C-alpha positions as CSV (number, residue, x, y, z in Angstrom):
1,M,1.1,8.5,23.5
2,D,-0.6,11.6,24.9
3,E,1.4,13.9,22.7
4,V,0.6,11.8,19.6
5,R,-3.1,11.9,20.5
6,A,-3.0,15.6,21.0
7,Q,-1.4,16.1,17.6
8,Y,-4.1,14.2,15.7
9,E,-6.8,15.9,17.7
10,A,-5.5,19.3,16.6
11,L,-4.3,18.3,13.1
12,P,-6.1,15.3,11.7
13,Y,-4.0,13.8,8.9
14,P,-4.3,13.6,6.0
15,P,-6.8,16.5,5.7
16,R,-10.1,15.3,4.2
17,D,-13.5,16.9,3.5
18,P,-16.6,14.6,3.7
19,R,-18.2,16.7,0.9
20,D,-15.6,15.4,-1.5
21,E,-17.1,11.9,-1.3
22,A,-19.7,13.0,-3.7
23,I,-17.1,13.3,-6.5
24,R,-14.6,10.6,-5.9
25,L,-13.5,7.5,-3.9
26,I,-9.9,7.7,-2.8
27,T,-8.2,4.4,-3.6
28,G,-4.7,3.4,-2.6
29,T,-2.4,0.7,-1.3
30,P,-2.6,-1.3,0.9
31,S,-6.2,-2.5,1.4
32,H,-7.6,-2.3,-2.1
33,I,-9.9,-5.3,-2.2
34,L,-8.4,-6.6,-5.4
35,E,-4.9,-6.6,-3.7
36,I,-6.3,-8.3,-0.6
37,N,-7.8,-11.0,-2.7
38,H,-4.7,-11.4,-4.9
39,Y,-2.0,-11.4,-2.3
40,L,-3.6,-12.8,0.8
41,F,-6.4,-15.2,-0.4
42,S,-4.9,-16.6,-3.7
43,G,-7.6,-14.7,-5.6
44,R,-10.3,-17.0,-4.1
45,L,-12.2,-14.7,-1.7
46,N,-15.9,-15.5,-1.7
47,F,-17.7,-12.2,-1.2
48,M,-21.0,-14.0,-0.5
49,R,-19.6,-15.0,2.9
50,P,-19.0,-12.6,5.8
51,F,-15.7,-10.8,5.8
52,R,-14.3,-8.9,8.8
53,G,-11.7,-6.1,8.3
54,L,-10.0,-4.0,10.9
55,V,-8.4,-0.6,10.1
56,A,-6.1,-0.1,13.1
57,G,-5.2,3.6,13.3
58,G,-7.9,4.6,10.8
59,G,-7.0,8.3,10.8
60,T,-9.3,10.4,8.6
61,G,-10.5,7.3,6.9
62,D,-8.9,6.6,3.5
63,A,-8.4,2.9,3.9
64,C,-11.6,2.4,6.0
65,I,-13.8,4.2,3.4
66,M,-12.2,2.5,0.5
67,L,-12.5,-1.0,1.9
68,A,-16.1,-0.5,3.2
69,Q,-17.2,0.9,-0.1
70,Q,-15.6,-1.9,-2.1
71,L,-17.2,-4.5,0.1
72,A,-20.6,-2.8,-0.2
73,D,-20.2,-2.7,-4.0
74,R,-19.8,-6.4,-4.0
75,R,-22.8,-6.9,-1.6
76,C,-20.5,-8.6,0.8
77,P,-22.0,-9.2,4.2
78,G,-18.9,-7.8,5.7
79,E,-17.9,-5.4,8.5
80,V,-15.1,-2.9,8.7
81,V,-14.0,-1.9,12.2
82,Y,-12.4,1.5,12.5
83,L,-10.0,2.0,15.4
84,D,-8.1,5.2,16.3
85,I,-7.1,7.3,19.3
86,S,-8.2,10.6,17.8
87,T,-11.8,11.6,18.1
88,A,-11.3,14.4,15.6
89,S,-10.0,12.0,13.0
90,R,-12.8,9.6,13.7
91,A,-15.4,12.4,13.3
92,I,-14.0,13.1,9.8
93,C,-14.2,9.4,8.8
94,E,-17.7,9.2,10.2
95,G,-18.7,12.2,8.1
96,R,-17.3,10.5,5.0
97,A,-19.1,7.3,5.7
98,K,-22.4,9.2,6.2
99,A,-21.9,11.1,3.0
100,R,-21.6,7.7,1.2
101,G,-24.4,6.0,3.1
102,L,-22.1,3.3,4.3
103,R,-23.6,1.2,7.1
104,N,-20.9,-1.5,7.3
105,I,-18.5,0.4,9.6
106,N,-18.2,0.0,13.3
107,F,-16.3,2.9,14.9
108,I,-14.2,2.5,18.0
109,T,-12.0,5.1,19.8
110,G,-8.9,3.5,21.3
111,S,-5.3,2.3,20.8
112,L,-4.4,-0.7,18.8
113,L,-2.0,-1.6,21.6
114,D,-5.1,-2.6,23.6
115,L,-6.4,-5.0,20.9
116,P,-5.4,-8.2,22.9
117,S,-7.7,-7.2,25.7
118,M,-10.6,-5.8,23.6
119,P,-13.8,-7.9,23.1
120,I,-13.4,-7.3,19.4
121,G,-13.2,-10.7,17.9
122,Q,-11.0,-12.0,15.1
123,F,-10.4,-10.5,11.6
124,D,-9.9,-11.8,8.1
125,Y,-7.9,-8.7,7.2
126,I,-6.2,-5.9,9.1
127,D,-5.0,-2.6,7.7
128,C,-2.3,-0.7,9.6
129,T,-1.1,2.2,7.5
130,G,1.3,4.8,8.8
131,V,0.8,3.8,12.5
132,L,3.4,1.3,13.8
133,H,6.3,3.7,13.1
134,H,4.6,6.2,15.5
135,L,4.5,3.8,18.5
136,P,7.2,3.6,21.2
137,D,7.4,-0.1,20.6
138,P,6.4,-0.9,17.0
139,A,7.0,-4.7,17.5
140,A,4.4,-4.6,20.3
141,G,2.0,-3.0,17.9
142,M,2.6,-5.8,15.3
143,R,2.0,-8.4,18.0
144,A,-1.2,-6.7,19.0
145,L,-2.4,-6.9,15.4
146,A,-1.5,-10.5,15.1
147,S,-3.4,-11.3,18.3
148,V,-6.8,-10.6,16.6
149,L,-6.0,-12.0,13.2
150,N,-7.6,-15.2,11.9
151,P,-5.3,-18.2,11.4
152,D,-5.6,-17.8,7.6
153,G,-5.9,-14.0,7.6
154,G,-3.5,-11.3,6.6
155,V,-2.4,-7.8,7.1
156,G,-1.6,-4.8,4.9
157,V,0.9,-2.4,6.4
158,M,2.7,0.8,5.5
159,L,5.9,1.8,7.3
160,Y,8.4,4.6,6.7
161,G,11.5,3.6,4.7
162,E,14.8,4.5,6.2
163,Y,16.8,5.3,3.1
164,G,14.2,7.3,1.3
165,R,13.6,9.6,4.3
166,S,17.2,10.8,4.1
167,G,17.4,14.2,5.8
168,V,14.1,13.9,7.9
169,Y,15.6,12.8,11.2
170,P,18.5,15.4,11.4
171,L,15.9,18.1,10.8
172,Q,13.6,16.7,13.5
173,E,16.6,16.9,15.9
174,L,17.2,20.6,14.9
175,L,13.5,21.4,15.5
176,R,13.6,19.8,19.0
177,T,16.0,22.6,19.8
178,L,14.4,25.4,17.8
179,A,10.8,24.4,18.5
180,P,10.5,22.4,21.7
181,T,7.2,20.9,22.7
182,S,6.8,23.7,25.3
183,M,6.0,26.1,22.4
184,A,2.5,26.5,21.0
185,M,1.7,24.3,18.1
186,E,1.3,27.2,15.6
187,D,4.7,28.6,16.7
188,R,6.4,25.3,16.2
189,I,4.9,25.0,12.7
190,A,6.1,28.6,11.9
191,M,9.6,27.8,13.1
192,A,9.7,24.6,10.9
193,K,8.6,26.6,7.9
194,R,11.3,29.2,8.6
195,L,14.0,26.5,9.0
196,I,13.0,24.8,5.7
197,R,13.1,28.2,3.9
198,F,16.7,28.9,4.9
199,L,18.3,25.5,4.7
200,P,21.7,25.4,3.0
201,T,21.9,23.7,-0.4
202,T,24.1,21.0,1.2
203,N,21.4,19.9,3.7
204,L,20.2,16.3,3.2
205,F,16.5,17.3,3.5
206,R,16.8,20.0,0.9
207,R,18.7,17.6,-1.4
208,N,16.0,14.9,-1.1
209,P,13.4,15.8,-3.8
210,Y,11.0,13.0,-2.9
211,L,9.8,14.3,0.5
212,N,6.7,16.4,-0.1
213,D,4.3,15.8,2.8
214,H,5.1,19.2,4.2
215,V,3.9,20.7,0.9
216,T,1.0,18.6,-0.2
217,G,-0.3,17.9,3.4
218,G,-0.4,21.5,4.6
219,D,0.3,22.2,8.3
220,A,-0.8,18.7,9.2
221,G,1.6,17.1,6.8
222,L,4.5,19.3,7.9
223,Y,3.8,18.6,11.6
224,D,3.6,14.8,10.8
225,L,6.8,14.9,8.9
226,L,9.1,17.1,11.0
227,L,7.5,17.7,14.4
228,H,6.1,14.3,15.3
229,S,6.9,13.3,18.9
230,C,7.3,9.6,18.0
231,D,8.7,8.7,14.6
232,R,11.1,6.1,13.2
233,A,11.8,4.4,9.9
234,F,12.5,0.8,8.9
235,T,14.6,-1.2,6.5
236,V,13.3,-4.3,4.7
237,P,15.2,-6.7,6.9
238,E,13.8,-5.0,10.0
239,I,10.3,-5.4,8.6
240,G,10.9,-9.1,7.8
241,A,12.2,-9.7,11.3
242,M,9.4,-7.8,13.1
243,A,6.7,-9.7,11.1
244,Q,8.4,-13.1,11.8
245,Q,8.5,-12.3,15.5
246,S,4.8,-11.8,15.4
247,G,4.1,-15.1,13.7
248,L,3.6,-13.4,10.3
249,R,5.3,-14.0,6.9
250,V,5.7,-11.2,4.3
251,V,4.3,-12.4,1.0
252,A,4.7,-9.2,-1.1
253,F,6.0,-5.7,-1.2
254,L,4.3,-3.1,-3.4
255,E,4.8,-2.1,-6.0
256,P,6.7,-5.3,-6.8
257,V,8.9,-3.8,-9.4
258,R,10.4,-1.4,-6.8
259,Y,11.6,-4.4,-4.9
260,E,13.3,-6.3,-7.8
261,P,17.1,-5.8,-8.0
262,A,16.9,-6.1,-11.8
263,T,14.9,-3.0,-11.9
264,Y,17.9,-0.9,-11.0
265,M,20.8,-3.1,-12.1
266,S,21.8,-3.2,-15.8
267,D,24.6,-5.7,-15.2
268,P,23.1,-9.1,-16.1
269,I,25.4,-11.1,-13.8
270,I,24.7,-9.1,-10.7
271,A,21.0,-8.8,-11.5
272,R,20.6,-12.5,-12.1
273,Q,22.4,-13.4,-8.9
274,A,20.4,-10.9,-6.8
275,S,17.1,-11.9,-8.4
276,S,17.5,-15.5,-7.2
277,L,17.4,-14.5,-3.5
278,P,14.3,-15.2,-1.3
279,L,11.7,-12.4,-1.3
280,V,12.8,-10.4,1.8
281,E,16.5,-10.7,0.9
282,R,15.8,-9.7,-2.7
283,A,13.7,-6.7,-1.6
284,A,16.4,-5.7,0.8
285,F,19.0,-5.8,-2.0
286,A,16.7,-3.6,-4.2
287,E,16.1,-1.2,-1.3
288,R,19.8,-0.6,-0.9
289,L,20.3,-0.2,-4.7
290,A,17.4,2.2,-5.1
291,G,18.0,4.4,-2.1
292,N,14.8,6.3,-2.6
293,L,12.1,4.1,-1.0
294,R,10.3,6.5,1.4
295,T,7.7,4.0,2.5
296,H,7.4,0.3,2.6
297,I,4.0,-1.2,1.8
298,F,3.7,-5.0,2.3
299,Y,1.2,-7.8,2.8
300,A,1.9,-10.5,5.4
301,T,-0.1,-13.6,6.4
302,R,-0.4,-16.1,9.2
303,A,-1.2,-18.9,6.8
304,G,1.5,-21.5,6.2
305,F,0.7,-21.9,2.5
306,D,1.2,-19.8,-0.5
307,T,-1.5,-17.1,-0.5
308,V,-0.5,-15.2,-3.7
309,A,-2.5,-15.8,-6.8
310,R,-0.5,-17.2,-9.7
311,P,-1.0,-17.0,-13.4
312,E,-0.1,-20.6,-14.1
313,D,-3.7,-21.7,-13.7
314,T,-5.6,-21.0,-17.0
315,S,-8.8,-20.4,-14.9
316,A,-7.2,-17.3,-13.4
317,I,-9.2,-14.1,-14.2
318,P,-7.0,-11.0,-14.9
319,V,-8.3,-7.8,-13.3
320,L,-7.1,-4.3,-14.0
321,R,-6.7,-2.2,-11.0
322,E,-8.3,1.3,-11.4
323,L,-7.8,1.3,-15.2
324,D,-10.2,1.3,-18.2
325,A,-9.2,-1.7,-20.4
326,Q,-10.0,-0.1,-23.7
327,K,-8.3,3.2,-23.0
328,F,-5.2,1.4,-21.6
329,A,-5.1,-1.0,-24.5
330,A,-5.2,1.9,-27.0
331,G,-2.1,3.4,-25.4
332,L,-0.1,0.2,-25.7
333,Q,1.2,0.6,-29.2
334,P,3.5,-2.1,-30.7
335,G,7.2,-1.2,-30.0
336,T,6.3,1.4,-27.4
337,P,7.6,0.5,-23.9
338,L,5.6,0.7,-20.7
339,V,7.1,3.6,-18.7
340,A,7.0,4.4,-15.0
341,N,8.7,7.0,-12.9
342,L,9.8,5.3,-9.7
343,D,10.4,8.4,-7.6
344,G,13.1,9.6,-9.9
345,F,14.2,6.3,-11.4
346,P,13.0,5.9,-15.0
347,W,11.7,2.4,-15.5
348,R,10.9,1.1,-19.0
349,A,9.6,-2.4,-20.0
350,Q,9.2,-3.7,-23.5
351,L,5.8,-5.4,-23.7
352,P,5.0,-8.5,-25.9
353,P,3.4,-8.0,-29.3
354,L,0.0,-9.2,-28.1
355,A,-0.1,-6.8,-25.2
356,S,-2.8,-4.4,-26.6
357,R,-5.0,-7.2,-27.8
358,I,-4.8,-9.1,-24.5
359,V,-5.5,-6.0,-22.4
360,S,-8.5,-5.1,-24.5
361,Q,-10.1,-8.4,-23.5
362,I,-9.6,-8.0,-19.8
363,D,-13.0,-7.3,-18.3
364,G,-12.6,-8.9,-14.8
365,R,-14.8,-11.8,-15.9
366,R,-12.9,-13.7,-18.6
367,T,-10.3,-16.3,-17.6
368,V,-6.9,-16.5,-19.4
369,A,-8.2,-19.4,-21.4
370,E,-11.4,-17.5,-22.4
371,I,-9.3,-14.5,-23.4
372,Y,-7.3,-16.8,-25.7
373,T,-10.6,-18.1,-27.2
374,A,-12.0,-14.6,-27.7
375,L,-8.8,-13.5,-29.5
376,G,-8.8,-16.6,-31.6
377,A,-12.3,-15.6,-32.9
378,Q,-10.6,-12.4,-34.2
379,G,-8.0,-14.4,-36.2
380,G,-4.3,-14.1,-36.4
381,L,-3.6,-15.7,-33.0
382,P,-0.5,-17.8,-32.4
383,Q,-0.5,-21.2,-30.8
384,W,-1.5,-21.5,-27.1
385,E,2.1,-21.9,-25.9
386,D,3.2,-18.6,-27.6
387,F,0.1,-16.8,-26.4
388,Y,0.5,-17.9,-22.8
389,A,4.2,-17.0,-22.8
390,Q,3.2,-13.5,-23.9
391,F,0.4,-13.3,-21.3
392,E,2.8,-14.3,-18.6
393,D,5.4,-11.7,-19.7
394,L,2.6,-9.1,-19.8
395,Y,1.4,-10.1,-16.3
396,V,4.8,-9.9,-14.7
397,K,5.3,-6.3,-16.0
398,L,1.8,-5.0,-15.4
399,N,1.6,-6.6,-11.9
400,G,5.0,-5.1,-11.2
401,V,3.6,-1.6,-11.3
402,N,0.3,-2.7,-9.6
403,H,-1.9,-2.5,-12.7
404,L,-2.8,-6.2,-13.1
405,L,-4.0,-8.6,-10.5
406,L,-5.7,-12.0,-10.5
407,R,-8.9,-13.6,-9.1
408,F,-10.7,-16.9,-9.5
409,R,-14.4,-17.8,-9.6
410,T,-15.7,-18.9,-6.3
């Protein structure tokens, strides 16, 4: 762990400038508050009650700042605990929190492996993004997280995906020979850049167009991708097994559409058979079909009941995630499919005729039933059964690409 700590002291990752907080809030997955509510608390979180979140391996602060700001925006009497081994990374996150005037973050320097012995209390939610795959024993890390999780709490985790990182690990092996740890860090980085520049066209890394951390993340991203001293990747079944061994149950992979076999399989018989599998088996099938999943983002819970919000209840409130309803609705023209680029795989979904009208009524406050009433006042609305069938179809497709979530009044 000393080498890992030294890396992030010298090269905090991802690079962030606290001055940028004045112009934007970086949002992402996992740990967006709408996702936490939807997938882990059935959409029924009461933000008037105290909420404790832990960001284990907080790095330069993306998840920590996002969650703390979103709790503050809802005037939730909550606390976010930041934990990381790097003092340099912590300083950046502290600078970002100061720039935003956030006072609901408690900063701790340390390892998540020490959580079971820390006088830190229990948490409703734990974020662990890009950390477990850098531990000598990732399963021990998962157990450490579970040890401080409330009985009905949940976690949001990002781990590297084995198939989508094709080419990374052979290159890491080459660089252990060309740029051993005895070399200065800047010389190791220079050698990695040289190797990449002269790779043959047949090399797996060069042939994988979806690996760009070494480009977008600068020297810190390159080092993290190719020169990290402790790095492994996971398949979906390995994730399911590790969660289960820690007393956790995976309830969702994001974005959901990436983990549905029917997304990639046009043969209806194969797609139908694969789509009937349980969640983890279904996701594993899709992972093998797609072959391009570089990371796996998932939510898991300790609760023994269904924690995912469902649209069957007409008191459900649809909420758009980081989208302007009117602008989005205007782009949903009849007959025009919803299109997404899933890292090279072109996904298209035909939306129901009422899609634009329904989306235009989504304001994060109206229930499904209230949206129906509002549309009825405009005239030309079908019977409830037809409306709800269209809403459910729209929900499945927009939720699939993480655009639409649900909450309930509390």
